[in-house]
N, CA, C, O and CB atoms as a CASP TS submission, in Angstrom:
PFRMAT TS
TARGET T0000
AUTHOR 0000-0000-0000
METHOD Language model
MODEL 1
PARENT N/A
ATOM      1  N   MET     1      24.405   0.036  -6.139  1.00  0.00           N
ATOM      2  CA  MET     1      23.509  -1.042  -5.950  1.00  0.00           C
ATOM      3  C   MET     1      22.860  -1.375  -7.313  1.00  0.00           C
ATOM      4  O   MET     1      22.330  -0.488  -7.982  1.00  0.00           O
ATOM      5  CB  MET     1      22.459  -0.691  -4.873  1.00  0.00           C
ATOM      6  N   LYS     2      22.905  -2.629  -7.707  1.00  0.00           N
ATOM      7  CA  LYS     2      22.243  -3.055  -8.942  1.00  0.00           C
ATOM      8  C   LYS     2      20.861  -3.620  -8.623  1.00  0.00           C
ATOM      9  O   LYS     2      20.660  -4.284  -7.606  1.00  0.00           O
ATOM     10  CB  LYS     2      23.101  -4.110  -9.692  1.00  0.00           C
ATOM     11  N   LEU     3      19.907  -3.335  -9.527  1.00  0.00           N
ATOM     12  CA  LEU     3      18.542  -3.820  -9.336  1.00  0.00           C
ATOM     13  C   LEU     3      18.059  -4.458 -10.626  1.00  0.00           C
ATOM     14  O   LEU     3      18.527  -4.132 -11.717  1.00  0.00           O
ATOM     15  CB  LEU     3      17.593  -2.672  -8.901  1.00  0.00           C
ATOM     16  N   SER     4      17.113  -5.374 -10.477  1.00  0.00           N
ATOM     17  CA  SER     4      16.557  -6.064 -11.669  1.00  0.00           C
ATOM     18  C   SER     4      15.513  -5.166 -12.336  1.00  0.00           C
ATOM     19  O   SER     4      15.194  -5.368 -13.508  1.00  0.00           O
ATOM     20  CB  SER     4      15.913  -7.450 -11.274  1.00  0.00           C
ATOM     21  N   ALA     5      14.985  -4.199 -11.628  1.00  0.00           N
ATOM     22  CA  ALA     5      13.953  -3.327 -12.211  1.00  0.00           C
ATOM     23  C   ALA     5      14.543  -2.494 -13.360  1.00  0.00           C
ATOM     24  O   ALA     5      15.571  -1.846 -13.167  1.00  0.00           O
ATOM     25  CB  ALA     5      13.349  -2.390 -11.121  1.00  0.00           C
ATOM     26  N   ARG     6      13.953  -2.494 -14.489  1.00  0.00           N
ATOM     27  CA  ARG     6      14.443  -1.772 -15.654  1.00  0.00           C
ATOM     28  C   ARG     6      13.916  -0.357 -15.768  1.00  0.00           C
ATOM     29  O   ARG     6      14.492   0.480 -16.463  1.00  0.00           O
ATOM     30  CB  ARG     6      14.094  -2.516 -16.881  1.00  0.00           C
ATOM     31  N   ASN     7      12.797  -0.091 -15.068  1.00  0.00           N
ATOM     32  CA  ASN     7      12.178   1.251 -15.120  1.00  0.00           C
ATOM     33  C   ASN     7      12.757   2.144 -14.087  1.00  0.00           C
ATOM     34  O   ASN     7      12.191   2.257 -13.000  1.00  0.00           O
ATOM     35  CB  ASN     7      10.679   1.176 -14.934  1.00  0.00           C
ATOM     36  N   GLN     8      13.875   2.799 -14.365  1.00  0.00           N
ATOM     37  CA  GLN     8      14.583   3.651 -13.440  1.00  0.00           C
ATOM     38  C   GLN     8      14.658   5.040 -14.037  1.00  0.00           C
ATOM     39  O   GLN     8      15.218   5.221 -15.118  1.00  0.00           O
ATOM     40  CB  GLN     8      15.990   3.097 -13.128  1.00  0.00           C
ATOM     41  N   ILE     9      14.086   6.053 -13.328  1.00  0.00           N
ATOM     42  CA  ILE     9      13.991   7.423 -13.833  1.00  0.00           C
ATOM     43  C   ILE     9      14.572   8.381 -12.848  1.00  0.00           C
ATOM     44  O   ILE     9      14.149   8.389 -11.692  1.00  0.00           O
ATOM     45  CB  ILE     9      12.554   7.801 -14.136  1.00  0.00           C
ATOM     46  N   SER    10      15.506   9.178 -13.235  1.00  0.00           N
ATOM     47  CA  SER    10      16.085  10.209 -12.342  1.00  0.00           C
ATOM     48  C   SER    10      15.175  11.402 -12.249  1.00  0.00           C
ATOM     49  O   SER    10      14.482  11.757 -13.203  1.00  0.00           O
ATOM     50  CB  SER    10      17.471  10.655 -12.835  1.00  0.00           C
ATOM     51  N   GLY    11      15.187  12.015 -11.086  1.00  0.00           N
ATOM     52  CA  GLY    11      14.396  13.196 -10.858  1.00  0.00           C
ATOM     53  C   GLY    11      14.802  13.930  -9.590  1.00  0.00           C
ATOM     54  O   GLY    11      15.749  13.549  -8.903  1.00  0.00           O
ATOM     55  N   LYS    12      14.063  14.987  -9.301  1.00  0.00           N
ATOM     56  CA  LYS    12      14.369  15.806  -8.140  1.00  0.00           C
ATOM     57  C   LYS    12      13.105  15.858  -7.265  1.00  0.00           C
ATOM     58  O   LYS    12      11.998  16.061  -7.763  1.00  0.00           O
ATOM     59  CB  LYS    12      14.844  17.255  -8.567  1.00  0.00           C
ATOM     60  N   ILE    13      13.302  15.666  -5.925  1.00  0.00           N
ATOM     61  CA  ILE    13      12.209  15.750  -5.000  1.00  0.00           C
ATOM     62  C   ILE    13      11.677  17.171  -4.950  1.00  0.00           C
ATOM     63  O   ILE    13      12.433  18.102  -4.670  1.00  0.00           O
ATOM     64  CB  ILE    13      12.640  15.286  -3.622  1.00  0.00           C
ATOM     65  N   THR    14      10.398  17.353  -5.216  1.00  0.00           N
ATOM     66  CA  THR    14       9.768  18.669  -5.118  1.00  0.00           C
ATOM     67  C   THR    14       8.992  18.887  -3.856  1.00  0.00           C
ATOM     68  O   THR    14       8.834  20.027  -3.419  1.00  0.00           O
ATOM     69  CB  THR    14       8.875  18.879  -6.260  1.00  0.00           C
ATOM     70  N   SER    15       8.483  17.791  -3.231  1.00  0.00           N
ATOM     71  CA  SER    15       7.825  17.936  -1.970  1.00  0.00           C
ATOM     72  C   SER    15       7.763  16.627  -1.188  1.00  0.00           C
ATOM     73  O   SER    15       7.747  15.542  -1.770  1.00  0.00           O
ATOM     74  CB  SER    15       6.457  18.472  -2.183  1.00  0.00           C
ATOM     75  N   ILE    16       7.728  16.742   0.115  1.00  0.00           N
ATOM     76  CA  ILE    16       7.534  15.586   0.988  1.00  0.00           C
ATOM     77  C   ILE    16       6.411  15.945   1.953  1.00  0.00           C
ATOM     78  O   ILE    16       6.496  16.919   2.701  1.00  0.00           O
ATOM     79  CB  ILE    16       8.862  15.198   1.758  1.00  0.00           C
ATOM     80  N   THR    17       5.360  15.134   1.918  1.00  0.00           N
ATOM     81  CA  THR    17       4.241  15.379   2.807  1.00  0.00           C
ATOM     82  C   THR    17       4.202  14.239   3.829  1.00  0.00           C
ATOM     83  O   THR    17       3.907  13.097   3.477  1.00  0.00           O
ATOM     84  CB  THR    17       2.891  15.489   2.010  1.00  0.00           C
ATOM     85  N   PRO    18       4.502  14.554   5.104  1.00  0.00           N
ATOM     86  CA  PRO    18       4.528  13.516   6.098  1.00  0.00           C
ATOM     87  C   PRO    18       3.103  12.988   6.458  1.00  0.00           C
ATOM     88  O   PRO    18       2.107  13.704   6.358  1.00  0.00           O
ATOM     89  CB  PRO    18       5.224  14.041   7.338  1.00  0.00           C
ATOM     90  N   GLY    19       3.069  11.754   6.863  1.00  0.00           N
ATOM     91  CA  GLY    19       1.842  11.127   7.344  1.00  0.00           C
ATOM     92  C   GLY    19       2.061  10.440   8.657  1.00  0.00           C
ATOM     93  O   GLY    19       3.163  10.485   9.204  1.00  0.00           O
ATOM     94  N   ALA    20       1.046   9.809   9.174  1.00  0.00           N
ATOM     95  CA  ALA    20       1.130   9.093  10.431  1.00  0.00           C
ATOM     96  C   ALA    20       2.105   7.887  10.282  1.00  0.00           C
ATOM     97  O   ALA    20       2.928   7.639  11.163  1.00  0.00           O
ATOM     98  CB  ALA    20      -0.296   8.618  10.879  1.00  0.00           C
ATOM     99  N   VAL    21       1.995   7.159   9.171  1.00  0.00           N
ATOM    100  CA  VAL    21       2.837   5.990   8.959  1.00  0.00           C
ATOM    101  C   VAL    21       3.605   6.117   7.631  1.00  0.00           C
ATOM    102  O   VAL    21       4.792   5.799   7.555  1.00  0.00           O
ATOM    103  CB  VAL    21       1.980   4.702   8.971  1.00  0.00           C
ATOM    104  N   ASN    22       2.907   6.586   6.596  1.00  0.00           N
ATOM    105  CA  ASN    22       3.550   6.765   5.279  1.00  0.00           C
ATOM    106  C   ASN    22       3.552   8.239   4.901  1.00  0.00           C
ATOM    107  O   ASN    22       2.662   9.013   5.253  1.00  0.00           O
ATOM    108  CB  ASN    22       2.823   5.929   4.183  1.00  0.00           C
ATOM    109  N   GLY    23       4.625   8.588   4.150  1.00  0.00           N
ATOM    110  CA  GLY    23       4.733   9.959   3.631  1.00  0.00           C
ATOM    111  C   GLY    23       4.560   9.895   2.116  1.00  0.00           C
ATOM    112  O   GLY    23       4.726   8.847   1.491  1.00  0.00           O
ATOM    113  N   SER    24       4.218  11.059   1.545  1.00  0.00           N
ATOM    114  CA  SER    24       4.063  11.167   0.100  1.00  0.00           C
ATOM    115  C   SER    24       5.215  11.957  -0.429  1.00  0.00           C
ATOM    116  O   SER    24       5.462  13.067   0.041  1.00  0.00           O
ATOM    117  CB  SER    24       2.720  11.820  -0.290  1.00  0.00           C
ATOM    118  N   ILE    25       5.946  11.424  -1.405  1.00  0.00           N
ATOM    119  CA  ILE    25       7.081  12.033  -2.038  1.00  0.00           C
ATOM    120  C   ILE    25       6.749  12.360  -3.486  1.00  0.00           C
ATOM    121  O   ILE    25       6.384  11.470  -4.256  1.00  0.00           O
ATOM    122  CB  ILE    25       8.300  11.122  -1.947  1.00  0.00           C
ATOM    123  N   LYS    26       6.871  13.603  -3.856  1.00  0.00           N
ATOM    124  CA  LYS    26       6.695  14.029  -5.290  1.00  0.00           C
ATOM    125  C   LYS    26       8.027  14.257  -5.902  1.00  0.00           C
ATOM    126  O   LYS    26       8.862  14.982  -5.361  1.00  0.00           O
ATOM    127  CB  LYS    26       5.837  15.324  -5.420  1.00  0.00           C
ATOM    128  N   VAL    27       8.243  13.616  -7.076  1.00  0.00           N
ATOM    129  CA  VAL    27       9.512  13.708  -7.783  1.00  0.00           C
ATOM    130  C   VAL    27       9.233  14.259  -9.194  1.00  0.00           C
ATOM    131  O   VAL    27       8.429  13.705  -9.944  1.00  0.00           O
ATOM    132  CB  VAL    27      10.233  12.304  -7.845  1.00  0.00           C
ATOM    133  N   ASP    28       9.911  15.349  -9.531  1.00  0.00           N
ATOM    134  CA  ASP    28       9.850  15.931 -10.892  1.00  0.00           C
ATOM    135  C   ASP    28      10.798  15.162 -11.754  1.00  0.00           C
ATOM    136  O   ASP    28      12.006  15.196 -11.521  1.00  0.00           O
ATOM    137  CB  ASP    28      10.206  17.461 -10.905  1.00  0.00           C
ATOM    138  N   ILE    29      10.279  14.444 -12.777  1.00  0.00           N
ATOM    139  CA  ILE    29      11.145  13.679 -13.691  1.00  0.00           C
ATOM    140  C   ILE    29      11.375  14.369 -15.006  1.00  0.00           C
ATOM    141  O   ILE    29      11.909  13.777 -15.943  1.00  0.00           O
ATOM    142  CB  ILE    29      10.558  12.330 -13.951  1.00  0.00           C
ATOM    143  N   GLY    30      10.973  15.630 -15.081  1.00  0.00           N
ATOM    144  CA  GLY    30      11.219  16.426 -16.287  1.00  0.00           C
ATOM    145  C   GLY    30      10.021  16.584 -17.161  1.00  0.00           C
ATOM    146  O   GLY    30       9.078  15.796 -17.085  1.00  0.00           O
ATOM    147  N   SER    31      10.042  17.586 -17.989  1.00  0.00           N
ATOM    148  CA  SER    31       8.959  17.906 -18.978  1.00  0.00           C
ATOM    149  C   SER    31       7.597  18.044 -18.274  1.00  0.00           C
ATOM    150  O   SER    31       6.566  17.685 -18.842  1.00  0.00           O
ATOM    151  CB  SER    31       8.870  16.783 -20.087  1.00  0.00           C
ATOM    152  N   GLY    32       7.598  18.549 -17.072  1.00  0.00           N
ATOM    153  CA  GLY    32       6.337  18.772 -16.341  1.00  0.00           C
ATOM    154  C   GLY    32       5.753  17.499 -15.767  1.00  0.00           C
ATOM    155  O   GLY    32       4.608  17.533 -15.316  1.00  0.00           O
ATOM    156  N   ASN    33       6.436  16.409 -15.750  1.00  0.00           N
ATOM    157  CA  ASN    33       5.941  15.140 -15.225  1.00  0.00           C
ATOM    158  C   ASN    33       6.389  14.926 -13.807  1.00  0.00           C
ATOM    159  O   ASN    33       7.569  15.044 -13.478  1.00  0.00           O
ATOM    160  CB  ASN    33       6.401  13.989 -16.087  1.00  0.00           C
ATOM    161  N   ILE    34       5.392  14.600 -12.946  1.00  0.00           N
ATOM    162  CA  ILE    34       5.649  14.350 -11.507  1.00  0.00           C
ATOM    163  C   ILE    34       5.215  12.933 -11.191  1.00  0.00           C
ATOM    164  O   ILE    34       4.123  12.499 -11.560  1.00  0.00           O
ATOM    165  CB  ILE    34       4.889  15.386 -10.586  1.00  0.00           C
ATOM    166  N   VAL    35       6.092  12.223 -10.500  1.00  0.00           N
ATOM    167  CA  VAL    35       5.777  10.874  -9.994  1.00  0.00           C
ATOM    168  C   VAL    35       5.589  11.005  -8.511  1.00  0.00           C
ATOM    169  O   VAL    35       6.394  11.652  -7.841  1.00  0.00           O
ATOM    170  CB  VAL    35       6.905   9.821 -10.337  1.00  0.00           C
ATOM    171  N   THR    36       4.536  10.401  -7.972  1.00  0.00           N
ATOM    172  CA  THR    36       4.275  10.408  -6.525  1.00  0.00           C
ATOM    173  C   THR    36       4.452   9.042  -5.973  1.00  0.00           C
ATOM    174  O   THR    36       3.898   8.079  -6.503  1.00  0.00           O
ATOM    175  CB  THR    36       2.875  10.917  -6.208  1.00  0.00           C
ATOM    176  N   ALA    37       5.208   8.927  -4.925  1.00  0.00           N
ATOM    177  CA  ALA    37       5.430   7.660  -4.252  1.00  0.00           C
ATOM    178  C   ALA    37       5.006   7.761  -2.794  1.00  0.00           C
ATOM    179  O   ALA    37       5.195   8.796  -2.155  1.00  0.00           O
ATOM    180  CB  ALA    37       6.900   7.239  -4.359  1.00  0.00           C
ATOM    181  N   SER    38       4.435   6.684  -2.275  1.00  0.00           N
ATOM    182  CA  SER    38       4.081   6.613  -0.884  1.00  0.00           C
ATOM    183  C   SER    38       5.018   5.619  -0.215  1.00  0.00           C
ATOM    184  O   SER    38       4.995   4.427  -0.521  1.00  0.00           O
ATOM    185  CB  SER    38       2.594   6.212  -0.699  1.00  0.00           C
ATOM    186  N   ILE    39       5.842   6.118   0.699  1.00  0.00           N
ATOM    187  CA  ILE    39       6.785   5.256   1.406  1.00  0.00           C
ATOM    188  C   ILE    39       6.676   5.512   2.914  1.00  0.00           C
ATOM    189  O   ILE    39       6.131   6.533   3.333  1.00  0.00           O
ATOM    190  CB  ILE    39       8.242   5.501   0.907  1.00  0.00           C
ATOM    191  N   THR    40       7.189   4.594   3.717  1.00  0.00           N
ATOM    192  CA  THR    40       7.090   4.748   5.144  1.00  0.00           C
ATOM    193  C   THR    40       7.907   5.916   5.625  1.00  0.00           C
ATOM    194  O   THR    40       8.933   6.281   5.051  1.00  0.00           O
ATOM    195  CB  THR    40       7.520   3.497   5.835  1.00  0.00           C
ATOM    196  N   GLU    41       7.392   6.513   6.749  1.00  0.00           N
ATOM    197  CA  GLU    41       8.144   7.605   7.357  1.00  0.00           C
ATOM    198  C   GLU    41       9.537   7.141   7.784  1.00  0.00           C
ATOM    199  O   GLU    41      10.506   7.898   7.722  1.00  0.00           O
ATOM    200  CB  GLU    41       7.383   8.169   8.561  1.00  0.00           C
ATOM    201  N   GLU    42       9.618   5.859   8.226  1.00  0.00           N
ATOM    202  CA  GLU    42      10.901   5.305   8.598  1.00  0.00           C
ATOM    203  C   GLU    42      11.890   5.304   7.451  1.00  0.00           C
ATOM    204  O   GLU    42      13.067   5.619   7.627  1.00  0.00           O
ATOM    205  CB  GLU    42      10.725   3.919   9.113  1.00  0.00           C
ATOM    206  N   ALA    43      11.397   4.944   6.264  1.00  0.00           N
ATOM    207  CA  ALA    43      12.282   4.928   5.085  1.00  0.00           C
ATOM    208  C   ALA    43      12.704   6.361   4.697  1.00  0.00           C
ATOM    209  O   ALA    43      13.844   6.584   4.290  1.00  0.00           O
ATOM    210  CB  ALA    43      11.567   4.235   3.882  1.00  0.00           C
ATOM    211  N   ILE    44      11.804   7.301   4.821  1.00  0.00           N
ATOM    212  CA  ILE    44      12.154   8.713   4.541  1.00  0.00           C
ATOM    213  C   ILE    44      13.329   9.138   5.402  1.00  0.00           C
ATOM    214  O   ILE    44      14.299   9.726   4.926  1.00  0.00           O
ATOM    215  CB  ILE    44      10.939   9.653   4.796  1.00  0.00           C
ATOM    216  N   GLN    45      13.210   8.818   6.700  1.00  0.00           N
ATOM    217  CA  GLN    45      14.251   9.160   7.622  1.00  0.00           C
ATOM    218  C   GLN    45      15.579   8.441   7.376  1.00  0.00           C
ATOM    219  O   GLN    45      16.653   9.042   7.400  1.00  0.00           O
ATOM    220  CB  GLN    45      13.788   8.879   8.980  1.00  0.00           C
ATOM    221  N   GLU    46      15.462   7.117   7.136  1.00  0.00           N
ATOM    222  CA  GLU    46      16.648   6.309   6.914  1.00  0.00           C
ATOM    223  C   GLU    46      17.440   6.743   5.656  1.00  0.00           C
ATOM    224  O   GLU    46      18.670   6.720   5.625  1.00  0.00           O
ATOM    225  CB  GLU    46      16.245   4.849   6.796  1.00  0.00           C
ATOM    226  N   LEU    47      16.672   7.135   4.633  1.00  0.00           N
ATOM    227  CA  LEU    47      17.315   7.569   3.377  1.00  0.00           C
ATOM    228  C   LEU    47      17.737   9.050   3.469  1.00  0.00           C
ATOM    229  O   LEU    47      18.449   9.552   2.600  1.00  0.00           O
ATOM    230  CB  LEU    47      16.346   7.358   2.165  1.00  0.00           C
ATOM    231  N   GLY    48      17.304   9.717   4.495  1.00  0.00           N
ATOM    232  CA  GLY    48      17.638  11.190   4.630  1.00  0.00           C
ATOM    233  C   GLY    48      17.091  12.016   3.508  1.00  0.00           C
ATOM    234  O   GLY    48      17.757  12.947   3.053  1.00  0.00           O
ATOM    235  N   LEU    49      15.852  11.701   3.022  1.00  0.00           N
ATOM    236  CA  LEU    49      15.254  12.402   1.923  1.00  0.00           C
ATOM    237  C   LEU    49      14.882  13.815   2.275  1.00  0.00           C
ATOM    238  O   LEU    49      14.409  14.068   3.383  1.00  0.00           O
ATOM    239  CB  LEU    49      14.067  11.676   1.448  1.00  0.00           C
ATOM    240  N   ALA    50      15.085  14.756   1.354  1.00  0.00           N
ATOM    241  CA  ALA    50      14.738  16.160   1.555  1.00  0.00           C
ATOM    242  C   ALA    50      14.377  16.768   0.224  1.00  0.00           C
ATOM    243  O   ALA    50      14.810  16.288  -0.823  1.00  0.00           O
ATOM    244  CB  ALA    50      15.897  16.941   2.217  1.00  0.00           C
ATOM    245  N   GLU    51      13.579  17.830   0.258  1.00  0.00           N
ATOM    246  CA  GLU    51      13.226  18.542  -0.979  1.00  0.00           C
ATOM    247  C   GLU    51      14.528  19.010  -1.659  1.00  0.00           C
ATOM    248  O   GLU    51      15.458  19.484  -1.006  1.00  0.00           O
ATOM    249  CB  GLU    51      12.266  19.773  -0.677  1.00  0.00           C
ATOM    250  N   GLY    52      14.555  18.860  -2.970  1.00  0.00           N
ATOM    251  CA  GLY    52      15.743  19.298  -3.754  1.00  0.00           C
ATOM    252  C   GLY    52      16.726  18.145  -4.003  1.00  0.00           C
ATOM    253  O   GLY    52      17.613  18.256  -4.850  1.00  0.00           O
ATOM    254  N   ASP    53      16.567  17.047  -3.269  1.00  0.00           N
ATOM    255  CA  ASP    53      17.464  15.907  -3.495  1.00  0.00           C
ATOM    256  C   ASP    53      17.242  15.294  -4.893  1.00  0.00           C
ATOM    257  O   ASP    53      16.110  15.204  -5.367  1.00  0.00           O
ATOM    258  CB  ASP    53      17.246  14.831  -2.400  1.00  0.00           C
ATOM    259  N   THR    54      18.318  14.887  -5.526  1.00  0.00           N
ATOM    260  CA  THR    54      18.214  14.117  -6.760  1.00  0.00           C
ATOM    261  C   THR    54      18.117  12.632  -6.386  1.00  0.00           C
ATOM    262  O   THR    54      18.957  12.113  -5.652  1.00  0.00           O
ATOM    263  CB  THR    54      19.443  14.389  -7.708  1.00  0.00           C
ATOM    264  N   VAL    55      17.090  11.963  -6.897  1.00  0.00           N
ATOM    265  CA  VAL    55      16.827  10.576  -6.538  1.00  0.00           C
ATOM    266  C   VAL    55      16.516   9.786  -7.824  1.00  0.00           C
ATOM    267  O   VAL    55      16.387  10.361  -8.904  1.00  0.00           O
ATOM    268  CB  VAL    55      15.640  10.478  -5.508  1.00  0.00           C
ATOM    269  N   THR    56      16.402   8.493  -7.685  1.00  0.00           N
ATOM    270  CA  THR    56      15.965   7.620  -8.771  1.00  0.00           C
ATOM    271  C   THR    56      14.649   6.997  -8.430  1.00  0.00           C
ATOM    272  O   THR    56      14.523   6.352  -7.389  1.00  0.00           O
ATOM    273  CB  THR    56      16.995   6.542  -9.062  1.00  0.00           C
ATOM    274  N   VAL    57      13.655   7.171  -9.282  1.00  0.00           N
ATOM    275  CA  VAL    57      12.347   6.552  -9.131  1.00  0.00           C
ATOM    276  C   VAL    57      12.483   5.154  -9.776  1.00  0.00           C
ATOM    277  O   VAL    57      12.907   5.040 -10.926  1.00  0.00           O
ATOM    278  CB  VAL    57      11.175   7.435  -9.810  1.00  0.00           C
ATOM    279  N   ILE    58      12.126   4.114  -9.040  1.00  0.00           N
ATOM    280  CA  ILE    58      12.247   2.766  -9.544  1.00  0.00           C
ATOM    281  C   ILE    58      10.881   2.165  -9.534  1.00  0.00           C
ATOM    282  O   ILE    58      10.223   2.114  -8.495  1.00  0.00           O
ATOM    283  CB  ILE    58      13.238   1.924  -8.721  1.00  0.00           C
ATOM    284  N   VAL    59      10.419   1.683 -10.743  1.00  0.00           N
ATOM    285  CA  VAL    59       9.106   1.172 -10.904  1.00  0.00           C
ATOM    286  C   VAL    59       9.208  -0.327 -11.190  1.00  0.00           C
ATOM    287  O   VAL    59       9.787  -0.719 -12.203  1.00  0.00           O
ATOM    288  CB  VAL    59       8.360   1.920 -12.017  1.00  0.00           C
ATOM    289  N   LYS    60       8.661  -1.159 -10.324  1.00  0.00           N
ATOM    290  CA  LYS    60       8.619  -2.593 -10.519  1.00  0.00           C
ATOM    291  C   LYS    60       7.189  -3.032 -10.283  1.00  0.00           C
ATOM    292  O   LYS    60       6.749  -3.095  -9.135  1.00  0.00           O
ATOM    293  CB  LYS    60       9.616  -3.339  -9.572  1.00  0.00           C
ATOM    294  N   ALA    61       6.453  -3.335 -11.336  1.00  0.00           N
ATOM    295  CA  ALA    61       5.059  -3.687 -11.190  1.00  0.00           C
ATOM    296  C   ALA    61       4.723  -4.831 -12.130  1.00  0.00           C
ATOM    297  O   ALA    61       5.225  -4.925 -13.250  1.00  0.00           O
ATOM    298  CB  ALA    61       4.160  -2.475 -11.459  1.00  0.00           C
ATOM    299  N   SER    62       3.857  -5.692 -11.629  1.00  0.00           N
ATOM    300  CA  SER    62       3.412  -6.841 -12.477  1.00  0.00           C
ATOM    301  C   SER    62       2.239  -6.395 -13.394  1.00  0.00           C
ATOM    302  O   SER    62       1.996  -7.010 -14.432  1.00  0.00           O
ATOM    303  CB  SER    62       2.959  -8.078 -11.562  1.00  0.00           C
ATOM    304  N   ASP    63       1.542  -5.356 -13.011  1.00  0.00           N
ATOM    305  CA  ASP    63       0.420  -4.862 -13.813  1.00  0.00           C
ATOM    306  C   ASP    63       0.480  -3.353 -13.983  1.00  0.00           C
ATOM    307  O   ASP    63       0.796  -2.618 -13.048  1.00  0.00           O
ATOM    308  CB  ASP    63      -0.906  -5.259 -13.172  1.00  0.00           C
ATOM    309  N   VAL    64       0.170  -2.906 -15.199  1.00  0.00           N
ATOM    310  CA  VAL    64       0.081  -1.476 -15.478  1.00  0.00           C
ATOM    311  C   VAL    64      -1.304  -1.293 -16.116  1.00  0.00           C
ATOM    312  O   VAL    64      -1.630  -1.936 -17.114  1.00  0.00           O
ATOM    313  CB  VAL    64       1.281  -0.954 -16.435  1.00  0.00           C
ATOM    314  N   MET    65      -2.113  -0.401 -15.516  1.00  0.00           N
ATOM    315  CA  MET    65      -3.463  -0.194 -16.017  1.00  0.00           C
ATOM    316  C   MET    65      -3.600   1.190 -16.555  1.00  0.00           C
ATOM    317  O   MET    65      -2.937   2.113 -16.079  1.00  0.00           O
ATOM    318  CB  MET    65      -4.496  -0.441 -14.938  1.00  0.00           C
ATOM    319  N   ILE    66      -4.484   1.366 -17.582  1.00  0.00           N
ATOM    320  CA  ILE    66      -4.802   2.665 -18.088  1.00  0.00           C
ATOM    321  C   ILE    66      -6.345   2.761 -18.146  1.00  0.00           C
ATOM    322  O   ILE    66      -7.016   1.832 -18.595  1.00  0.00           O
ATOM    323  CB  ILE    66      -4.132   2.908 -19.493  1.00  0.00           C
ATOM    324  N   GLY    67      -6.871   3.868 -17.698  1.00  0.00           N
ATOM    325  CA  GLY    67      -8.316   4.070 -17.721  1.00  0.00           C
ATOM    326  C   GLY    67      -8.644   5.358 -18.428  1.00  0.00           C
ATOM    327  O   GLY    67      -7.814   6.257 -18.553  1.00  0.00           O
ATOM    328  N   LYS    68      -9.872   5.425 -18.886  1.00  0.00           N
ATOM    329  CA  LYS    68     -10.318   6.651 -19.571  1.00  0.00           C
ATOM    330  C   LYS    68     -11.723   6.884 -19.239  1.00  0.00           C
ATOM    331  O   LYS    68     -12.312   7.861 -19.702  1.00  0.00           O
ATOM    332  CB  LYS    68     -10.142   6.575 -21.082  1.00  0.00           C
TER
END
């Protein structure tokens, strides 16, 4: 599948925390960096996601903020 999003980072799922509607997926993208995504429980099941799976984190955002 081709996507227009240019920010695509490979990583490995380290944990999946289920929720009532959305689950939290933590992905280790290397060098001690973890990306957390919140996706629907339905999507988790449809994609067959499990800890240890290699996945691609895709970031498509119109705004990126930094705070200090």
